[in-house]
C-alpha positions in Angstrom: -0.4 23.6 -14.2 1.9 20.6 -14.1 -0.4 18.6 -16.4 -0.5 21.5 -18.8 3.2 21.8 -18.8 3.7 18.1 -19.5 1.2 18.3 -22.4 3.2 21.2 -23.8 6.5 19.3 -23.5 5.0 16.4 -25.3 3.6 18.6 -28.0 7.0 20.3 -28.6 8.9 17.0 -28.4 6.5 15.2 -30.7 5.4 12.5 -28.3 3.1 11.1 -31.0 -0.4 9.8 -30.7 -1.9 6.4 -29.9 -2.5 5.7 -33.6 0.9 6.9 -34.7 3.7 6.6 -32.2 7.1 7.7 -33.4 10.1 5.3 -33.7 11.8 7.4 -31.0 9.3 5.9 -28.5 9.6 2.3 -29.7 11.4 1.2 -26.5 10.2 3.9 -24.1 7.2 3.5 -21.7 5.6 6.5 -20.1 4.1 5.8 -16.7 1.8 8.0 -14.6 3.1 8.1 -11.0 0.3 10.1 -9.2 2.8 12.6 -7.7 6.4 13.4 -7.2 8.6 11.0 -5.2 9.3 12.5 -1.8 12.8 10.9 -1.7 14.8 8.4 -3.8 16.8 7.4 -0.8 15.5 3.8 -0.1 16.0 4.3 3.7 13.9 7.4 3.8 11.3 6.9 1.1 7.8 6.5 2.4 5.4 7.2 -0.5 4.1 5.0 -3.3 5.4 7.5 -5.9 9.0 6.8 -4.6 8.4 3.1 -4.2 7.4 2.8 -7.9 10.7 4.3 -9.0 12.9 2.6 -6.4 11.7 -0.9 -7.4 13.3 -0.2 -10.8 16.5 1.3 -9.5 17.4 -1.2 -6.8 16.9 -4.9 -5.9 16.8 -6.4 -2.5 17.6 -9.9 -1.3 14.0 -10.8 -2.2 12.2 -9.4 -5.3 8.6 -9.5 -6.4 7.3 -11.4 -9.3 5.0 -9.8 -11.9 2.0 -11.1 -10.0 3.3 -9.7 -6.7 4.7 -12.9 -5.1 8.2 -12.9 -3.3 10.9 -14.5 -5.4 14.7 -14.6 -5.4 16.4 -11.3 -6.0 20.0 -10.6 -5.2 19.8 -13.8 -3.0 19.5 -16.8 -5.3 18.4 -19.0 -2.3 17.8 -18.9 1.4 17.1 -21.2 4.4 15.5 -20.7 7.8 16.5 -22.3 11.1 14.1 -24.7 12.9 13.4 -22.0 15.6 12.7 -19.4 12.9 15.3 -17.0 14.3 18.1 -17.3 11.7 17.7 -16.7 8.0 20.7 -17.6 5.7 20.9 -16.0 2.3 23.2 -17.0 -0.6 23.9 -14.1 -2.9 24.1 -14.4 -6.7 27.6 -14.2 -8.2 26.3 -12.1 -11.1 24.7 -9.5 -8.9 26.5 -6.2 -9.7 26.3 -2.5 -9.0 26.0 -0.2 -12.0 29.7 0.8 -11.4 30.8 -2.9 -11.9 31.3 -3.7 -8.3 29.9 -7.0 -7.0 26.9 -6.8 -4.6 28.1 -8.3 -1.4 26.7 -9.2 2.0 28.4 -6.2 3.6 26.3 -3.9 1.4 23.1 -5.3 3.1 24.7 -5.0 6.5 25.6 -1.4 5.9 22.1 -0.6 4.7 20.5 -2.2 7.7 22.7 -0.4 10.2 22.1 2.9 8.4 18.3 2.5 8.8 18.6 1.5 12.5 21.1 4.2 13.4 20.1 6.9 15.9 20.4 9.5 13.1 18.0 7.6 10.9 14.8 9.4 9.8 13.3 6.3 8.3 9.5 6.0 8.7 9.8 2.2 8.1 12.6 1.3 10.5 9.9 -0.3 12.7 9.7 -3.2 10.2 13.2 -4.2 11.4 12.1 -4.4 15.1 12.2 -8.2 15.2 15.8 -8.1 13.8 18.7 -8.6 16.1 21.4 -8.0 13.5 22.6 -8.6 9.9 25.8 -10.6 9.7 28.1 -11.1 6.7 29.5 -14.6 6.9 31.5 -14.0 3.7 30.9 -11.8 0.7 28.2 -14.1 -0.7 26.6 -15.3 2.5 24.4 -13.1 4.7 22.7 -14.1 8.0 19.8 -12.2 9.5 19.3 -13.0 13.1 16.0 -12.3 14.8 15.0 -11.5 18.4 11.7 -13.3 17.8 10.2 -15.1 14.8 8.9 -12.9 12.0 7.1 -14.9 9.3 6.6 -11.8 7.3 10.3 -11.1 7.0 10.7 -12.4 3.5 8.0 -10.0 2.3 9.6 -7.1 4.1 12.9 -7.8 2.4 11.4 -6.9 -1.0 10.7 -3.4 0.2 12.9 -0.3 -0.4 13.8 -0.2 3.3 15.8 -3.5 2.8 17.6 -2.5 -0.4 21.5 -2.6 -0.2 23.8 0.4 -0.2 27.0 0.4 -2.3 30.4 0.7 -0.7 30.9 4.2 -2.1 29.8 7.2 0.1 26.2 8.0 -0.8 25.4 11.5 0.4 21.7 12.5 0.5 21.9 14.3 -2.9 23.4 11.3 -4.6 20.2 9.4 -4.7 18.6 11.9 -7.0 21.8 12.8 -9.0 22.3 10.9 -12.3 26.0 11.7 -12.2 26.5 10.2 -8.7 23.8 7.5 -8.7 24.9 3.9 -8.3 22.2 1.2 -8.3 21.8 -2.5 -8.7 18.3 -2.7 -10.3 17.1 -3.2 -13.8 17.3 0.6 -14.5 19.5 3.5 -13.7 18.6 7.1 -13.0 19.0 9.1 -16.2 17.6 12.4 -15.2 15.1 14.0 -12.7 13.4 17.2 -13.4 12.5 19.4 -10.5 8.8 18.9 -9.9 8.7 16.9 -13.1 9.5 13.7 -14.9 11.9 11.0 -13.6 13.8 9.3 -16.5 15.3 5.9 -16.2 17.5 3.9 -18.6 18.3 0.3 -18.9 21.1 -1.0 -16.7 23.4 -3.1 -18.9 24.9 -4.8 -15.8 21.6 -6.1 -14.4 21.5 -9.8 -14.0 18.7 -10.2 -16.5 17.8 -8.7 -19.8 14.8 -6.3 -19.9 12.7 -5.5 -22.9 12.3 -1.7 -22.5 15.2 0.7 -22.9 13.7 3.7 -21.1 11.0 4.3 -18.5 9.6 7.8 -17.8 7.6 8.4 -14.6 5.4 11.5 -14.8 4.1 13.0 -11.5 0.6 13.7 -12.7 -1.7 14.4 -9.7 -4.9 15.0 -11.6 -6.6 11.8 -12.7 -8.4 13.6 -15.5 -5.2 15.0 -16.9 -3.8 11.4 -16.8 -6.8 10.2 -18.8 -6.5 12.9 -21.4 -2.8 12.1 -21.9 -3.5 8.4 -22.1 -6.2 9.0 -24.8 -3.8 11.2 -26.8 -1.0 8.5 -26.6 1.3 10.6 -24.4 1.0 8.1 -21.5 1.1 4.3 -21.6 0.1 3.4 -18.1 -1.9 5.6 -15.7 -1.6 5.8 -11.9 -5.4 5.7 -11.5 -8.6 6.2 -13.4 -11.1 9.1 -12.7 -14.0 7.7 -10.8 -16.6 9.2 -13.1 -15.1 7.6 -16.2 -14.7 4.0 -15.0 -18.1 2.8 -16.3 -17.7 4.3 -19.7 -14.1 3.1 -20.1 -15.1 -0.4 -19.2 -17.4 -0.3 -22.2 -15.3 1.6 -24.7 -11.8 0.2 -23.8 -12.3 -3.1 -21.7 -8.9 -4.4 -22.6 -7.1 -1.3 -21.3 -9.0 -1.0 -18.0 -7.2 -2.9 -15.2 -9.1 -3.0 -11.9 -7.9 -5.5 -9.2 -8.3 -6.1 -5.5 -5.8 -4.2 -3.4 -4.4 -4.7 0.0 -5.9 -1.6 1.6 -8.7 -1.0 4.1 -10.9 2.1 4.5 -12.5 2.2 8.0 -14.0 4.4 10.7 -12.3 4.4 14.1 -14.3 4.9 17.3 -12.6 6.6 20.3 -12.8 3.8 22.9 -11.2 5.9 25.7 -14.4 8.0 26.5 -18.2 7.6 26.6 -20.2 6.9 24.6 -17.9 4.7 22.5 -16.5 2.7 25.4 -19.8 0.7 24.9 -19.2 -2.2 22.4 -23.0 -2.6 21.9 -23.2 1.0 20.6 -20.2 0.5 18.4 -21.8 -2.7 17.0 -25.1 -0.8 16.3 -23.3 2.0 14.4 -21.2 -0.5 12.4 -24.2 -2.7 11.5 -26.3 0.3 10.5 -23.9 1.0 7.6 -25.0 -0.7 4.4 -21.6 -1.4 2.8 -23.0 -2.8 -0.4 -24.9 0.4 -1.0 -22.0 2.5 0.1 -19.6 1.1 -2.5 -22.3 1.3 -5.2 -22.8 5.0 -4.4 -19.2 5.9 -4.4 -18.8 4.1 -7.7 -15.1 3.2 -7.7 -15.3 -0.5 -7.8 -14.4 -1.1 -4.2 -15.5 -4.2 -2.3 -17.6 -4.1 0.9 -15.5 -4.9 4.0 -16.7 -6.7 7.1 -13.2 -7.7 8.3 -9.9 -5.9 8.5 -7.8 -8.2 6.2 -8.4 -7.9 2.5 -8.6 -10.9 0.1 -5.5 -11.8 -1.8 -3.2 -12.9 0.9 -1.9 -16.4 0.2 -3.0 -19.0 2.8 -5.2 -16.7 4.8 -8.9 -17.4 5.1 -9.8 -14.5 7.4 -12.4 -14.0 10.0 -16.1 -14.9 9.6 -18.6 -12.2 10.5 -22.0 -13.8 11.0 -24.1 -10.6 10.3 -22.3 -10.0 7.0 -24.7 -12.6 5.6 -27.8 -10.9 7.0 -30.1 -9.0 4.6 -29.9 -5.2 4.7 -33.3 -5.0 6.5 -32.1 -7.6 9.1 -29.0 -5.6 9.8 -31.0 -2.4 10.2 -33.4 -4.1 12.6 -30.6 -5.6 14.7 -28.7 -2.3 14.7 -31.8 -0.5 16.1 -32.2 -3.1 18.8 -28.6 -2.6 19.9 -28.9 1.1 19.7 -32.0 1.1 22.0 -30.3 -1.4 24.4 -27.4 1.1 24.7 -29.9 3.7 26.0 -30.8 5.7 22.9 -34.1 6.2 21.0 -36.0 8.9 19.1 -36.7 10.9 22.2 -33.0 10.8 23.3 -30.9 10.4 20.2 -27.2 10.1 20.1 -25.1 13.0 18.8 -21.9 12.0 17.1 -18.9 14.0 15.8 -17.6 12.4 12.6 -14.1 13.8 11.6 -12.6 13.4 8.1 -10.1 15.2 5.9 -10.5 17.1 2.7 -11.0 15.2 -0.5 -14.1 14.5 -2.5 -14.2 10.7 -1.7 -13.9 11.3 2.1 -16.7 13.8 2.1 -18.9 11.6 0.0 -18.4 8.6 2.3 -19.1 10.9 5.3 -22.3 12.1 3.9 -23.5 8.6 3.0 -22.6 7.1 6.4 -24.2 10.1 8.2 -27.4 9.6 6.2 -27.5 5.9 7.0 -27.0 6.5 10.7 -29.7 9.1 10.8 -32.2 7.1 8.8 -31.7 3.8 10.6 -31.0 5.0 14.1 -32.1 8.6 14.3 -28.5 9.8 15.2 -27.6 13.4 14.9 -24.3 13.4 13.0 -22.0 16.5 13.1 -19.6 16.4 10.2 -16.2 18.0 10.8 -13.9 18.4 7.8 -10.2 19.3 8.3 -7.2 20.0 6.0 -4.8 17.0 5.9 -2.2 18.2 8.3 -4.8 19.5 10.8 -6.5 16.1 10.4 -3.4 14.3 11.3 -2.8 16.5 14.3 -6.3 15.9 15.5 -5.6 12.1 15.7 -3.6 12.6 18.9 -6.1 15.1 20.4 -8.7 12.5 21.6 -11.0 15.1 23.0 -11.4 16.6 19.5 -13.0 13.6 17.9 -15.3 10.7 18.4 -15.4 8.9 15.1 -12.6 9.4 12.5 -12.2 8.0 9.1 -8.9 6.4 8.2 -7.3 3.9 5.8 -4.4 1.4 6.0 -2.4 0.2 3.0 -0.6 -3.1 3.6 3.2 -2.8 3.5 3.7 -6.4 2.6 1.5 -9.4 1.5 0.8 -10.9 4.9 -2.2 -10.7 7.2 0.0 -9.3 10.1 0.4 -6.0 8.3 -3.3 -5.4 9.1 -3.7 -7.2 12.4 -0.6 -5.6 14.0 -1.9 -2.1 13.7 -4.5 -2.8 16.4 -2.1 -4.1 19.0 -2.4 -2.1 22.2 1.1 -0.6 21.8 1.0 0.1 18.1 1.1 3.8 17.1 -1.4 3.2 14.3 -4.0 1.9 16.9 -6.2 4.9 16.4 -9.1 3.6 18.5 -6.8 2.7 21.5 -8.1 -0.9 21.4 -6.5 -2.7 24.3 -7.2 -6.4 24.7 -4.5 -8.7 26.3 -6.0 -11.8 24.6 -5.7 -10.1 21.2 -2.1 -9.1 21.8 -1.3 -12.6 23.1 -2.7 -14.2 19.9 -0.6 -11.9 17.7 2.5 -12.8 19.8 1.7 -16.5 19.4 1.3 -16.1 15.7 4.7 -14.3 15.4 6.3 -17.3 17.1 4.5 -19.9 15.1 6.7 -21.5 12.4 3.9 -23.4 10.7 2.2 -21.0 8.1 -1.2 -22.8 8.4 -1.3 -22.6 12.2 -0.1 -19.0 12.1 -2.9 -18.1 9.7 -5.4 -19.7 12.1 -4.0 -17.7 15.1 -4.3 -14.4 13.1 -7.8 -15.3 12.0 -8.7 -16.0 15.6 -7.3 -12.6 16.6 -9.2 -10.8 13.8 -12.4 -12.5 14.9 -11.9 -11.3 18.4 -11.2 -7.8 17.2 -14.3 -7.7 15.1 -16.5 -8.9 18.0 -15.3 -5.8 20.0 -16.0 -3.4 17.2 -13.2 -0.8 17.9 -13.6 0.1 14.2 -16.2 -0.1 11.5 -14.6 -1.5 8.4 -16.2 0.0 5.3 -14.5 -1.2 2.2 -11.4 -2.7 0.6 -9.7 -0.7 -2.1 -9.1 -1.8 -5.6 -6.2 -0.6 -7.8 -7.3 1.2 -11.0 -5.1 1.6 -14.0 -5.3 2.2 -17.7 -2.7 0.2 -19.6 -2.2 0.7 -23.4 -3.1 -2.4 -25.5 0.5 -2.5 -26.9 2.0 -3.0 -23.4 2.5 -6.5 -22.0 3.7 -7.8 -18.6 1.5 -5.6 -16.5 0.1 -8.3 -14.2 -2.6 -7.5 -11.6 -1.7 -8.2 -8.0 -2.9 -7.4 -4.5 0.1 -5.2 -3.7 -0.4 -3.1 -6.9 3.4 -3.3 -7.5 4.5 -3.4 -11.2 8.3 -3.3 -11.7 9.2 -2.1 -15.2 11.5 -5.0 -15.8 8.5 -7.2 -16.6 7.0 -4.8 -19.2 7.4 -5.3 -22.9 5.8 -4.1 -26.2 3.3 -6.4 -27.8 4.1 -7.5 -31.3 2.0 -5.7 -34.0 -0.7 -7.9 -35.5 
């Protein structure tokens, strides 16, 4: 219904077509956003639909380059103490709020304390756990003091959770109200339609010039509706691409298809707290029996097989080496069967497994493929249990209700620790309840290590240890999938799949 309404609006407003865009759209870019932002309050926002908009409306101490790397934002420079516990930031003199006020260190202090207050409902407040306090030395100098070293801090500071708050009183409704909105990003909130488009306009007080006057985010949930709007010229950038159209589009519009590795992992979690999956040999057998290359080919979305937990694309991180990843498919199946038999199961006494997943065509497709592989290779009787999303989430904490559960993790920042940390014994995301003191110790040592190379080695050692215990079966790493009109420049692929509008521009006509 939403897609139909948007199409009608475009038809009435004369949005134009790909071959004949109106002059009115000359400096406007229409972006598919995949859904409606849950909140435009940086302290509360927790979905990608909000993050996409907020990265245009605000700027933190650290920003992201077009290719997803941390770079100076409001802070023109920074330094780190020898013990890694104190970060000193020097703020730009020309960093201004949209009301003309200067962005000061106090605005970051206020934002941090707002997130960490007892009244906060922030889902990302845990990212500040290593932080002792924010301290304004003067209006242009901010110190962040840590309880323990946090080498990923710079990456975290580019996220909405770390954006500043202006000195004026910002009530909850102000963040979505164009009349009350005050921001320091490249764009300002122009209008927000209930359940519909979010319109942004250029911020004339931003520290740099930007090429596009207006950005319109459309909350189109249906990928096919997005594709149809892109084809008709009503959309310049899509949020995703329908799976069934990727192959054809790669042939018909290769310059407009943008597929890139993404920092996200799809995996199966085993319940380690009860038999039979308290046996690492059995977990190893089930993991090895999954032909990941065939799996990603069958689901047909361009994903990459995963044998580890940390995706490619993280600077300076080589990752763990999994010996059996280099085995042939037949070798893996043979070894999996040996482990399965050693765990006490065979054709006469097969294992019965409950595999729990949530609604969605891709999750069901993966479940059916994995169940077929387990049955064919090992003779396992797989009971598939599909649940609606909210019931699925509730089931996570009811360990007696599941044995194997599908899940995914999308990296919050471009550092290996955003993946390794979720398997710490105390982490709330540790679905399998993996508990290994040596693993926790390696992560702790890595967080204290100031040398990036040595830190990467410690994290890789931890990842290797985790994979040897098989608390999960990694299946694949995601890829980002977008259609970008040929007349749009500045949309650089990056592992975080973050694309601030300030880098976009219109290509000159030939």
